[in-house]
C-alpha positions as CSV (number, residue, x, y, z in Angstrom):
1,G,0.0,0.0,0.1
2,S,3.0,2.6,-0.4
3,V,2.3,5.4,-2.4
4,E,4.3,5.6,-5.6
5,S,7.3,8.1,-5.5
6,M,6.9,11.4,-7.6
7,S,10.4,11.5,-8.8
8,T,10.8,12.1,-12.3
9,N,13.7,9.4,-12.2
10,P,12.1,6.0,-13.2
11,A,14.9,4.2,-11.4
12,S,13.4,5.4,-8.2
13,T,9.9,4.0,-8.6
14,P,9.2,0.6,-6.7
15,E,9.0,-1.1,-10.1
16,N,12.6,-0.1,-10.3
17,P,14.3,-0.3,-6.8
18,V,18.0,0.5,-6.5
19,A,20.2,0.7,-3.8
20,P,21.0,4.3,-2.4
21,E,23.3,6.2,-4.4
22,T,27.0,6.2,-3.2
23,K,29.5,9.0,-4.1
24,T,31.0,8.0,-7.3
25,T,33.8,9.6,-9.4
26,L,33.4,12.5,-11.2
27,G,31.3,12.1,-14.2
28,A,30.4,8.5,-13.7
29,E,26.8,7.7,-13.7
30,P,25.0,4.9,-10.8
31,S,25.1,1.2,-12.5
32,R,21.6,0.2,-13.3
33,P,20.7,-3.5,-12.5
34,E,20.1,-5.7,-15.4
35,Q,16.6,-5.9,-16.4
36,P,14.3,-8.2,-17.8
37,A,13.9,-8.4,-21.6
38,P,10.8,-6.3,-22.7
39,T,8.2,-7.3,-24.9
40,V,8.6,-5.7,-28.5
41,H,6.0,-5.5,-31.5
42,R,7.1,-4.2,-34.7
43,Y,5.1,-3.0,-37.3
44,T,6.1,-1.9,-40.7
45,A,4.3,0.8,-42.5
46,P,1.6,-0.1,-44.9
47,D,3.6,1.7,-48.0
48,A,7.2,0.4,-47.0
49,D,7.6,-1.5,-50.2
50,R,7.5,1.7,-52.4
51,Q,8.7,5.1,-52.6
52,R,6.7,7.3,-50.4
53,G,4.7,10.0,-52.1
54,S,5.6,9.0,-55.3
55,E,1.8,9.3,-56.6
56,Y,2.2,12.9,-56.0
57,A,5.9,13.4,-57.2
58,E,4.4,11.6,-60.4
59,V,1.3,13.9,-60.8
60,L,3.3,17.4,-60.2
61,A,6.0,16.0,-62.7
62,Y,2.9,15.6,-65.3
63,E,1.8,18.8,-64.6
64,T,4.9,20.5,-64.9
65,Q,5.3,19.0,-68.2
66,Q,1.9,20.2,-69.6
67,R,2.7,23.7,-68.5
68,K,6.2,23.0,-70.2
69,N,4.6,21.9,-73.4
70,A,2.1,24.6,-73.6
71,A,5.0,27.1,-73.3
72,D,6.8,25.5,-76.1
73,R,3.7,25.7,-78.1
74,R,3.4,29.3,-77.4
75,I,6.4,30.5,-78.8
76,G,6.5,27.6,-81.7
77,R,10.1,25.8,-80.3
78,G,10.9,22.4,-80.5
79,K,11.9,20.2,-77.6
80,H,12.9,22.5,-74.7
81,H,16.2,21.1,-72.8
82,A,15.4,22.2,-69.0
83,G,19.2,21.1,-68.1
84,H,22.0,21.6,-70.7
85,P,25.0,18.9,-70.7
86,A,28.5,20.6,-70.5
87,G,29.7,22.1,-73.7
88,H,26.6,23.7,-74.8
89,H,28.0,27.2,-74.8
90,G,28.2,29.1,-77.9
91,E,31.3,30.0,-79.9
92,P,31.9,32.8,-81.9
93,D,30.6,32.4,-85.6
94,G,31.6,35.5,-87.4
95,G,28.1,36.4,-87.8
96,G,27.5,38.6,-84.8
97,S,26.6,35.8,-82.5
98,L,27.5,36.0,-78.8
99,P,30.3,34.0,-77.5
100,G,29.3,31.7,-74.7
101,P,31.1,32.0,-71.3
102,H,32.4,28.4,-72.1
103,P,32.9,28.2,-75.7
104,K,32.0,25.0,-77.0
105,K,29.3,23.5,-79.5
106,R,25.7,25.2,-79.1
107,P,22.7,23.0,-78.8
108,S,20.2,22.8,-81.7
109,N,16.6,22.6,-81.6
110,R,14.6,19.8,-83.5
111,H,15.3,21.6,-86.7
112,G,19.2,21.5,-86.8
113,K,19.6,25.3,-86.0
114,P,21.1,26.7,-83.1
115,F,19.2,28.6,-80.8
116,G,18.9,32.2,-80.9
117,H,22.3,34.0,-80.1
118,R,22.0,37.2,-82.0
119,L,22.8,40.3,-79.8
120,D,20.5,43.2,-80.8
121,H,23.2,45.4,-82.5
122,D,20.7,48.5,-82.5
123,C,21.2,48.4,-78.4
124,G,24.9,49.5,-78.3
125,L,25.9,46.9,-75.8
126,D,27.0,44.1,-78.0
127,D,30.8,44.9,-77.7
128,T,30.1,45.1,-74.0
129,R,28.1,42.0,-73.5
130,R,30.8,40.0,-75.7
131,A,33.6,41.4,-73.3
132,L,31.8,40.2,-70.4
133,A,31.2,36.6,-72.2
134,D,35.2,36.7,-73.0
135,S,35.9,37.6,-69.1
136,I,33.9,34.7,-67.9
137,A,35.4,32.1,-70.6
138,N,38.8,33.2,-69.8
139,R,38.2,32.6,-66.0
140,A,36.0,29.7,-66.4
141,S,39.0,27.4,-65.1
142,D,39.4,29.4,-61.9
143,L,35.8,29.7,-61.5
144,T,35.4,26.0,-61.8
145,E,38.1,25.4,-59.1
146,I,36.2,27.6,-56.6
147,L,32.9,26.1,-57.5
148,R,34.5,22.6,-56.8
149,A,36.6,23.8,-53.6
150,I,33.5,25.3,-52.0
151,H,31.5,22.0,-52.7
152,A,34.0,20.1,-51.0
153,H,34.2,22.5,-47.9
154,P,30.7,22.4,-47.0
155,E,30.0,25.0,-44.1
156,T,26.8,25.9,-42.3
157,A,25.3,29.3,-41.4
158,Y,27.4,31.9,-40.0
159,R,30.4,29.2,-40.3
160,E,31.3,30.0,-44.0
161,R,35.0,30.9,-43.0
162,F,36.5,28.9,-46.2
163,A,33.7,29.9,-48.6
164,S,33.7,33.6,-47.8
165,S,37.7,33.8,-47.7
166,T,37.8,32.0,-51.0
167,L,35.6,34.5,-52.9
168,V,37.2,37.7,-51.3
169,E,40.7,36.2,-52.1
170,A,39.5,35.8,-55.8
171,V,38.4,39.2,-55.8
172,R,41.6,40.7,-54.5
173,G,43.9,38.6,-56.7
174,A,41.9,39.7,-59.7
175,H,41.7,43.5,-59.0
176,P,43.9,44.1,-56.0
177,D,42.7,48.0,-56.1
178,L,38.9,47.5,-55.3
179,T,37.7,48.1,-51.8
180,V,36.6,45.1,-50.0
181,T,35.0,44.7,-46.8
182,H,35.3,41.5,-45.0
183,P,33.7,40.9,-42.5
184,A,31.0,43.4,-43.5
185,F,27.7,44.4,-41.4
186,G,28.3,43.0,-38.2
187,I,28.6,39.6,-39.6
188,D,31.8,37.7,-39.9
189,T,31.4,35.9,-43.0
190,A,29.5,38.6,-44.8
191,F,31.7,40.8,-47.2
192,A,31.2,43.7,-49.4
193,V,33.2,44.7,-52.6
194,E,32.5,48.0,-54.5
195,L,33.2,48.8,-58.3
196,T,32.4,52.3,-59.5
197,S,33.0,53.7,-62.9
198,A,35.3,56.8,-63.2
199,D,32.7,59.1,-63.9
200,Y,30.4,57.6,-60.7
201,D,28.0,60.1,-59.5
202,P,25.7,59.0,-57.0
203,E,23.0,61.6,-57.8
204,K,23.1,60.6,-61.6
205,H,24.1,56.8,-61.7
206,R,22.4,53.8,-60.3
207,T,23.8,51.3,-58.0
208,I,23.0,47.5,-58.4
209,A,23.9,44.6,-56.2
210,I,25.0,41.2,-57.2
211,L,24.5,38.6,-54.3
212,S,26.4,35.3,-53.5
213,E,25.0,32.7,-51.1
214,Y,27.5,30.0,-49.8
215,D,26.3,28.3,-46.9
216,A,25.4,24.6,-46.7
217,L,23.1,22.0,-44.9
218,P,23.7,20.3,-42.0
219,G,24.6,16.5,-42.8
220,I,23.9,17.0,-46.7
221,G,26.6,19.7,-47.6
222,H,25.5,21.5,-50.8
223,G,22.5,20.2,-51.3
224,C,20.8,23.3,-52.3
225,G,23.6,24.4,-54.5
226,H,24.8,27.5,-52.9
227,N,28.2,26.5,-54.5
228,V,26.8,27.2,-57.5
229,I,25.2,30.5,-56.6
230,A,28.7,31.6,-55.1
231,T,30.6,31.2,-58.2
232,A,28.2,32.8,-60.4
233,G,27.8,36.1,-58.5
234,L,31.6,35.9,-58.5
235,G,32.0,35.4,-62.0
236,A,29.5,38.1,-62.8
237,F,31.3,40.9,-60.7
238,L,34.9,39.8,-62.3
239,A,33.4,40.2,-65.9
240,L,32.1,43.5,-64.9
241,T,35.3,44.6,-63.5
242,D,37.2,43.3,-66.2
243,T,35.2,44.8,-68.8
244,L,35.3,48.4,-67.0
245,A,39.3,47.9,-66.7
246,A,39.3,47.4,-70.1
247,T,36.9,50.1,-71.3
248,P,36.5,52.8,-68.7
249,D,33.4,54.1,-70.5
250,A,31.7,50.5,-71.1
251,F,29.4,51.6,-68.3
252,S,28.6,54.3,-65.7
253,G,27.4,53.5,-62.2
254,R,28.2,51.2,-59.4
255,V,28.2,47.6,-58.7
256,L,28.2,46.1,-55.3
257,Y,29.3,42.4,-54.6
258,Y,27.8,41.3,-51.4
259,G,28.7,37.7,-49.8
260,T,25.6,36.9,-47.8
261,P,25.7,34.3,-45.6
262,A,23.2,31.9,-43.6
263,E,20.4,31.8,-46.1
264,E,19.2,28.6,-44.6
265,S,16.9,29.0,-42.0
266,E,19.0,32.1,-40.4
267,A,17.9,34.9,-43.0
268,G,21.5,36.5,-43.0
269,K,20.1,39.0,-45.7
270,E,17.7,40.5,-43.1
271,L,20.5,40.9,-40.9
272,M,22.8,42.6,-43.6
273,A,19.5,44.8,-44.6
274,R,19.2,46.0,-41.2
275,A,22.7,46.8,-41.0
276,G,22.3,49.3,-44.0
277,A,23.6,47.0,-46.9
278,F,20.7,47.9,-49.1
279,D,20.1,51.6,-48.0
280,S,21.9,52.8,-51.3
281,V,20.9,49.9,-53.6
282,D,18.6,50.6,-56.4
283,A,18.3,46.7,-57.7
284,A,19.5,43.4,-56.4
285,I,20.2,40.3,-58.3
286,M,21.0,36.8,-57.9
287,V,20.5,33.4,-59.2
288,H,19.5,30.0,-57.9
289,P,20.0,26.4,-59.1
290,Y,17.3,24.1,-59.9
291,F,16.3,21.0,-62.3
292,M,15.2,23.2,-64.8
293,D,15.5,26.7,-66.4
294,V,12.8,28.7,-65.3
295,A,12.6,32.6,-65.2
296,D,10.6,32.5,-61.9
297,Q,8.6,30.2,-59.4
298,A,6.8,30.9,-56.2
299,W,9.0,31.6,-53.2
300,L,7.0,31.7,-49.8
301,G,7.5,33.7,-46.9
302,R,8.5,32.1,-43.8
303,R,8.2,32.4,-40.2
304,E,9.3,30.6,-36.9
305,C,7.3,30.6,-33.9
306,R,7.9,28.6,-30.5
307,V,5.2,28.1,-27.8
308,T,6.1,27.2,-24.4
309,Y,2.9,25.9,-22.2
310,T,3.5,25.8,-18.3
311,G,1.1,24.2,-16.3
312,V,1.0,22.2,-12.8
313,S,2.8,19.1,-12.0
314,A,1.2,16.4,-10.3
315,H,1.1,12.5,-9.8
316,A,-0.7,11.0,-12.9
317,S,-2.5,8.3,-10.8
318,S,-3.0,9.4,-7.2
319,H,-3.6,13.2,-7.8
320,P,-4.1,14.2,-11.6
321,F,-6.9,16.4,-10.5
322,M,-3.9,18.6,-8.8
323,G,-2.4,19.0,-12.1
324,R,-2.7,21.3,-15.1
325,N,-1.5,19.3,-18.1
326,A,1.0,21.3,-20.2
327,L,1.1,18.5,-23.0
328,D,-2.5,18.5,-23.2
329,A,-2.7,22.1,-24.7
330,A,0.5,21.3,-27.0
331,S,-1.4,18.2,-28.3
332,L,-4.5,20.4,-28.9
333,A,-2.5,23.0,-30.6
334,Y,-0.9,20.4,-33.0
335,Q,-4.3,19.3,-33.9
336,G,-5.7,22.6,-33.9
337,L,-3.0,23.7,-36.7
338,G,-3.7,20.7,-38.5
339,L,-7.5,21.6,-38.7
340,L,-6.8,24.9,-39.7
341,R,-5.1,23.8,-42.9
342,Q,-8.7,23.3,-44.5
343,Q,-9.3,26.9,-44.2
344,I,-6.2,28.3,-45.9
345,P,-4.7,28.5,-49.5
346,G,-3.0,25.6,-50.7
347,S,0.3,27.5,-51.2
348,D,0.1,28.4,-47.5
349,R,2.3,25.6,-45.3
350,I,2.3,25.0,-41.7
351,H,4.5,22.6,-40.0
352,A,5.3,21.8,-36.7
353,I,6.9,19.6,-33.9
354,I,6.4,18.9,-30.1
355,D,9.9,19.2,-29.2
356,R,9.1,18.7,-25.3
357,G,6.3,16.8,-23.8
358,G,7.4,15.8,-20.3
359,E,9.6,13.7,-18.7
360,A,7.9,10.7,-17.4
361,P,4.4,9.1,-17.9
362,N,3.6,8.9,-14.4
363,L,3.8,12.8,-13.8
364,I,1.4,15.3,-15.3
365,P,3.7,17.5,-17.4
366,A,4.3,20.9,-16.2
367,T,6.0,22.0,-19.4
368,A,5.4,21.5,-23.1
369,S,6.5,23.2,-26.3
370,L,6.0,23.0,-30.1
371,H,8.6,24.4,-32.7
372,I,6.4,25.6,-35.8
373,N,7.4,27.1,-39.0
374,I,4.5,28.8,-41.4
375,R,4.8,29.9,-44.9
376,S,2.6,31.8,-47.2
377,K,3.1,33.3,-50.7
378,H,2.4,37.0,-49.9
379,A,3.3,39.4,-47.3
380,P,-0.3,40.3,-46.3
381,T,-1.2,36.4,-46.1
382,L,1.8,35.8,-44.0
383,R,0.8,38.2,-41.5
384,A,-2.8,36.8,-41.5
385,L,-1.7,33.2,-41.0
386,S,0.5,34.4,-38.1
387,R,-2.6,35.8,-36.5
388,R,-4.8,32.5,-37.3
389,V,-1.7,30.1,-35.7
390,E,-1.5,32.4,-32.5
391,E,-5.3,32.2,-31.8
392,V,-5.0,28.2,-32.1
393,L,-2.0,28.5,-29.6
394,R,-4.1,30.7,-27.4
395,G,-7.1,28.5,-27.6
396,A,-5.3,25.4,-26.7
397,A,-3.9,27.3,-23.6
398,L,-7.5,28.2,-22.4
399,M,-9.0,24.7,-23.0
400,A,-6.0,23.0,-20.9
401,G,-5.9,25.6,-18.2
402,V,-2.6,26.6,-18.5
403,S,-0.5,29.5,-19.5
404,A,1.3,29.9,-22.9
405,E,4.2,32.0,-24.0
406,V,4.5,32.5,-27.6
407,T,7.9,33.5,-29.3
408,W,7.9,34.8,-33.0
409,D,11.0,34.8,-35.4
410,G,14.1,33.4,-33.1
411,S,15.9,33.8,-36.6
412,P,14.5,36.6,-38.7
413,M,11.6,35.9,-41.0
414,T,12.0,35.0,-44.7
415,M,9.6,37.3,-46.8
416,P,7.8,36.1,-50.0
417,V,9.9,37.0,-53.0
418,R,8.5,39.8,-55.0
419,T,10.2,39.5,-58.6
420,N,10.7,42.5,-60.7
421,G,8.9,41.7,-64.6
422,P,11.1,44.3,-66.5
423,L,14.6,42.9,-64.8
424,L,13.3,39.3,-65.2
425,K,13.0,39.6,-69.0
426,R,16.5,40.9,-69.3
427,W,17.5,37.9,-67.7
428,V,15.7,35.6,-70.1
429,A,17.3,37.3,-72.9
430,S,20.5,36.9,-71.4
431,Q,20.0,33.0,-71.2
432,R,18.7,33.0,-74.8
433,A,22.1,34.7,-75.9
434,V,23.8,31.4,-74.4
435,G,21.7,28.8,-75.7
436,R,19.1,28.4,-72.9
437,H,15.3,29.3,-73.1
438,P,13.8,29.7,-69.5
439,Y,10.4,28.7,-68.9
440,P,8.1,31.4,-67.9
441,P,6.7,32.0,-64.3
442,G,4.2,29.5,-63.4
443,T,5.4,26.3,-65.1
444,V,6.2,25.1,-61.8
445,S,3.5,24.2,-59.4
446,D,3.5,26.3,-56.2
447,T,3.0,22.8,-54.4
448,L,7.2,22.8,-54.9
449,A,7.5,26.4,-53.5
450,A,10.4,26.8,-50.9
451,S,11.6,29.9,-48.9
452,T,14.8,32.2,-49.3
453,D,15.8,35.4,-47.5
454,F,16.1,37.2,-51.1
455,G,12.3,37.9,-50.4
456,N,13.3,40.2,-47.7
457,V,15.7,42.4,-50.1
458,S,13.0,42.2,-53.0
459,L,10.5,43.9,-50.6
460,R,12.9,46.8,-50.0
461,V,14.3,47.2,-53.7
462,P,13.6,45.8,-57.4
463,G,15.1,42.4,-57.5
464,I,15.0,38.8,-59.4
465,H,16.0,35.5,-58.3
466,P,15.8,33.0,-61.2
467,L,16.3,29.6,-61.4
468,I,18.9,27.7,-63.6
469,G,19.3,24.0,-64.6
470,I,22.0,22.1,-63.1
471,A,20.2,18.5,-62.2
472,P,18.2,15.8,-63.8
473,E,14.7,16.8,-64.0
474,G,12.5,16.5,-60.9
475,T,15.7,16.5,-58.6
476,G,14.5,17.9,-55.3
477,M,16.7,20.4,-53.5
478,H,18.0,20.0,-50.0
479,T,18.8,16.4,-51.1
480,E,21.9,14.3,-51.6
481,Q,21.0,13.9,-55.2
482,F,20.9,17.7,-55.7
483,A,24.3,18.0,-53.6
484,L,25.9,15.6,-56.0
485,A,24.5,17.7,-59.0
486,A,26.2,20.9,-57.5
487,N,29.5,19.2,-58.6
488,T,29.2,18.0,-62.1
489,P,29.9,19.4,-65.6
490,E,26.2,20.9,-65.6
491,A,26.7,22.7,-62.4
492,V,29.6,24.5,-63.9
493,A,28.0,25.1,-67.0
494,G,25.4,26.4,-65.1
495,A,27.4,28.8,-62.9
496,L,29.2,30.2,-66.0
497,D,26.0,30.9,-67.9
498,A,24.4,32.5,-65.0
499,A,27.4,34.4,-64.3
500,F,26.9,35.9,-67.8
501,G,23.5,36.5,-67.1
502,L,23.6,38.5,-63.9
503,A,26.5,40.6,-65.7
504,F,24.3,40.9,-68.6
505,V,20.9,42.1,-66.3
506,A,23.6,44.7,-64.3
507,V,25.0,46.4,-67.7
508,D,21.6,46.6,-69.0
509,Y,20.0,48.3,-65.8
510,L,23.0,50.6,-65.6
511,V,22.9,52.2,-68.9
512,D,19.3,52.2,-69.9
513,D,17.3,54.8,-68.5
514,E,14.1,53.5,-70.0
515,L,14.4,50.1,-68.4
516,A,15.3,51.5,-64.9
517,R,11.8,53.5,-65.0
518,A,10.2,50.3,-65.9
519,V,11.8,48.6,-63.0
520,R,11.0,51.3,-60.6
521,T,7.4,51.5,-62.0
522,H,7.0,48.1,-61.7
523,F,8.4,47.9,-57.9
524,E,5.9,50.6,-56.9
525,E,3.0,49.2,-58.5
526,A,3.8,46.2,-56.9
527,G,3.4,47.9,-53.4
528,G,6.8,49.7,-53.2
529,A,9.2,49.2,-50.5
530,V,8.1,47.5,-47.3
531,D,9.2,47.9,-43.9
532,V,10.2,44.4,-43.2
533,E,11.4,44.9,-40.2
534,G,8.4,46.2,-38.4
535,Y,5.9,44.3,-40.7
536,F,4.9,42.0,-37.8
537,S,4.9,44.5,-35.3
538,G,1.6,45.2,-33.3
539,M,0.4,41.8,-34.9
């Protein structure tokens, strides 16, 4: 008739009696007596004999292919090459076509004719663009080495010392006179490099920023291909610098090359923005590797939320009525989030885990917590979803009779990407010049949408974040397969083509006043600059 102990140590209960603890050597644990063998029942998953989710993947692949076919029919082209093998870049042919960054044979369409490589000779930029392509071709070997070196040294958020130093040293080695700031914006692995034309006047000329990411994923390495992003940004910046050094009047304005760490879950660009990185920037551009060439896809905003429920512990058998169960609140909240999914758009996301739910089953849990991510396609809907989620969390606390502490954005939020149409058209033109034909926005289902902290930049200044094919069709990002693809000839080809594309867009934006006006008009009509830092305050 003894009352069971309320200790949270299972070994101190009558079912697991132990002798009184004796003084042990520092760091040693008391030995546990041998226990009888437990009874174990194992149940295999009903679909363990097949790839999980394959039905959905097949449907999404079919839908994507249908959209690609429709895009091909609209422009009357033959079979589209989503990813290009190494050696697809253009060669000078004496007829005014653009030499690709890596001069090899161009791909052909089904009629045996090369895809369009002709420059617009009326634009006055054909010589400048050819100089950009020549620079990238001349530096292709060095850029390839850097891509492979960063891939071989994966570093997670804010630890990217090798990657950031490698990129900085490449700039210093190529152009020692440039102003390089490393570290920058209060982040050890961020950097900034400035290139200005001799006639640069901040009152007259524009500034464009080119961004390189280089952080890797824990346990996977470069499963998001940030080594490709890093190399593309570097190649673009060096091409612009080489061109301006050879022809000082090639363009007027300022180019900022930023190394942006910690994109994966930490939103390093938001911290850079709050430190003033984009205060004097007129536009910002970058590129991301993918399994196909597509001008744009949906990039969702993301917020992190943690809720801790605090109740009252009690003996779960003899005095449960004395307790207030925090795990009940966590369980109710988890179920409430699941039910909320019916009332949100298909492009929104809610994913959560219960990361603390008690210490022992014979105790009413006094503390329980959830870690939640939410995502939405638009900034206003992300804010609305945040409110709905917090209402669910508060309601769960009320039902369980416990208190709740809700914490948002332990790491900065990422915002939805707002793509600038006029800049994106220039990107598409640049890729057609090297034999790629990016599919239009909307080709890839929103179901495949992810998040990026470039969204935080794109709501402050006009920007683009297009995708370039380096991997076999359908390869998912954040996988070992994508990490392998990021160190292939296709990855090198993608990085070099992307370097040319970024440099192409940068020059066009700096020299073309009509384009710059269109970029600004599009940005303002889409909502203009957003106070990202204060967007969710007072929610």
